C-alpha positions in Angstrom: -0.1 -0.1 -0.1 1.2 3.6 -1.0 1.4 6.0 1.8 0.7 9.6 0.7 2.1 12.7 2.3 2.3 16.5 1.8 5.3 18.6 1.5 5.8 20.0 4.9 8.2 22.8 6.1 10.6 21.0 8.4 7.8 18.5 9.4 7.1 17.5 13.0 7.8 14.1 14.6 4.6 12.4 13.6 5.4 13.5 10.0 8.9 12.0 10.0 8.1 8.9 12.0 5.2 8.0 9.5 7.0 8.9 6.5 10.1 7.1 7.1 8.5 3.9 8.6 6.0 3.6 5.5 6.9 0.9 3.0 6.1 3.1 -0.1 5.9 6.8 0.6 5.0 9.4 -2.0 4.7 13.2 -1.5 1.8 14.6 -3.4 2.7 17.8 -5.1 -0.5 18.1 -7.0 -2.8 18.4 -4.0 -4.5 21.7 -3.4 -2.6 23.9 -1.0 -4.3 24.0 2.4 -3.9 27.2 4.7 -3.0 27.0 8.4 -1.3 23.5 7.8 2.3 22.4 8.2 2.7 22.9 4.5 4.3 26.4 5.1 4.7 26.3 8.9 6.7 24.5 11.5 6.7 24.7 15.3 9.8 25.0 17.4 10.6 25.4 21.2 11.5 29.0 22.0 12.3 30.4 25.4 8.6 31.4 25.8 7.2 28.1 24.7 6.0 26.9 21.3 6.8 29.1 18.3 5.3 28.9 14.9 7.4 29.8 11.9 5.4 30.6 8.9 6.6 30.9 5.3 4.5 33.7 3.6 3.0 32.6 0.3 1.3 34.2 -2.4 -2.4 32.9 -2.4 -5.0 32.3 -4.9 -8.4 30.8 -4.7 -7.1 27.4 -5.5 -3.3 26.6 -5.9 -1.7 23.1 -6.4 1.0 22.7 -3.9 3.6 22.7 -6.5 2.5 26.1 -7.9 2.4 28.0 -4.5 5.0 30.9 -4.7 6.8 32.1 -1.7 6.0 35.9 -1.0 9.7 37.3 -1.6 8.7 40.8 -0.5 9.0 39.7 3.2 12.3 39.1 5.0 11.1 35.8 6.4 14.1 33.7 5.8 16.5 36.0 8.1 13.6 36.1 10.7 13.3 32.3 10.6 17.1 31.7 10.9 17.3 34.1 13.8 14.6 32.4 15.6 16.2 29.0 15.2 19.6 30.5 16.4 17.9 32.0 19.5 16.1 28.7 20.4 18.7 26.3 19.8 22.2 28.2 19.9 22.7 26.4 23.4 21.4 23.0 22.4 24.0 20.1 22.2 24.1 19.7 18.4 23.1 23.1 16.8 26.9 23.9 16.0 27.3 20.5 14.2 24.3 21.2 11.7 24.1 25.0 11.6 26.3 25.5 8.6 24.1 23.3 6.2 20.9 24.9 7.5 22.3 28.3 7.4 23.1 27.9 3.8 19.6 26.9 2.9 18.0 29.9 4.8 20.4 32.7 3.7 21.9 31.5 0.5 19.3 29.7 -1.4 17.0 31.3 -3.9 13.7 29.4 -4.1 10.4 30.9 -5.8 8.2 28.0 -4.9 7.3 26.6 -1.4 7.9 23.0 -2.4 11.4 23.8 -3.5 12.4 25.3 -0.1 10.5 22.6 1.7 12.5 19.9 -0.4 15.8 21.7 0.5 15.3 21.4 4.1 13.8 17.9 3.7 16.9 16.6 2.0 19.1 17.9 4.6 17.1 16.3 7.3 17.2 12.9 5.6 21.1 13.3 5.2 21.3 14.1 9.0 19.2 11.1 9.8 21.4 9.0 7.4 18.4 7.2 5.8 18.1 5.7 2.3 14.4 5.5 2.5 13.0 5.9 -1.0 10.5 8.7 -1.2 8.9 9.5 -4.6 6.8 12.5 -5.9 3.3 11.9 -7.3 2.9 13.0 -11.0 -0.7 13.5 -10.6 -3.2 13.9 -7.7 -3.5 10.8 -5.8 -7.2 10.2 -5.0 -7.7 6.5 -4.8 -8.5 6.6 -1.1 -9.2 2.8 -1.1 -5.6 1.8 -2.1 -3.6 4.4 -0.1 -2.9 5.4 3.5 -3.6 9.1 3.5 -1.7 11.4 5.7 -2.3 14.6 3.8 -5.0 15.8 6.1 -4.2 13.4 9.0 -1.1 15.4 10.2 -2.5 18.8 10.8 -2.0 21.5 13.6 -5.7 21.0 14.7 -5.7 17.3 15.0 -4.3 15.1 17.8 -1.4 12.9 17.2 -0.9 9.2 18.3 0.2 8.2 21.8 3.5 6.9 20.5 4.4 10.4 19.5 3.4 11.7 23.1 5.7 9.0 24.6 8.6 10.1 22.4 10.5 12.2 24.9 14.0 13.6 25.1 15.7 16.6 26.6 14.6 20.0 25.4 16.5 23.2 25.8 13.8 25.2 27.7 12.3 22.0 29.3 12.7 23.3 32.9 10.8 26.4 32.1 8.1 25.3 29.7 8.0 21.6 30.5 8.4 19.2 27.6 6.7 20.0 24.3 5.6 17.0 22.3 5.6 16.6 18.3 7.6 19.7 17.5 9.5 20.1 14.2 12.1 17.4 13.5 14.6 20.3 13.8 13.9 20.3 17.7 14.9 16.6 17.9 17.9 16.9 15.8 19.4 19.9 17.5 18.8 18.6 20.9 19.7 14.8 20.2 21.9 14.7 17.1 22.8 11.2 15.9 20.3 9.6 18.5 17.4 11.3 16.6 17.2 8.4 14.4 17.0 5.8 17.2 14.4 7.9 19.0 12.2 8.0 15.9 12.4 4.2 15.8 14.2 4.0 12.5 
């Protein structure tokens, strides 16, 4: 059975755990873009609790995900990078990975949302040292009887499985804010480094 996912911006733990454990994973770039989803936002742990980082996009009435353009008039990349630095500079592994992520944020020139998401995603897969094969659909995937559909299942307004709630590790601001579950995979990587793969059960 094929498991179908959206293109997420630095997806959360449920996203990467599900994506990398699925036997056949495909990312649907032909789906309609959904507002207020993880397609253009990720959530990290800041000194004041959860912080959402949102990539500004140019919206039309109906946009296929692959056609969604980033709003280049806003200085969001520097803002996001400074937020990541502020949140994770003191984490154990930030300095090991910061160069590769910094270059994506400050040096890349992506017009489309999925392009930027893919750069982040490829760097994450490299850090996790996984050879899991993930394809991109060439048309909208709609045969719901033959797929496992994660496109709307992983959403900010929906709950996540207990195994994600049980996936705990040391977070930078845990003493102040308590443990925050199911954040962006970046939180796990910067806090746990090579152990991230093991914690995801890969």
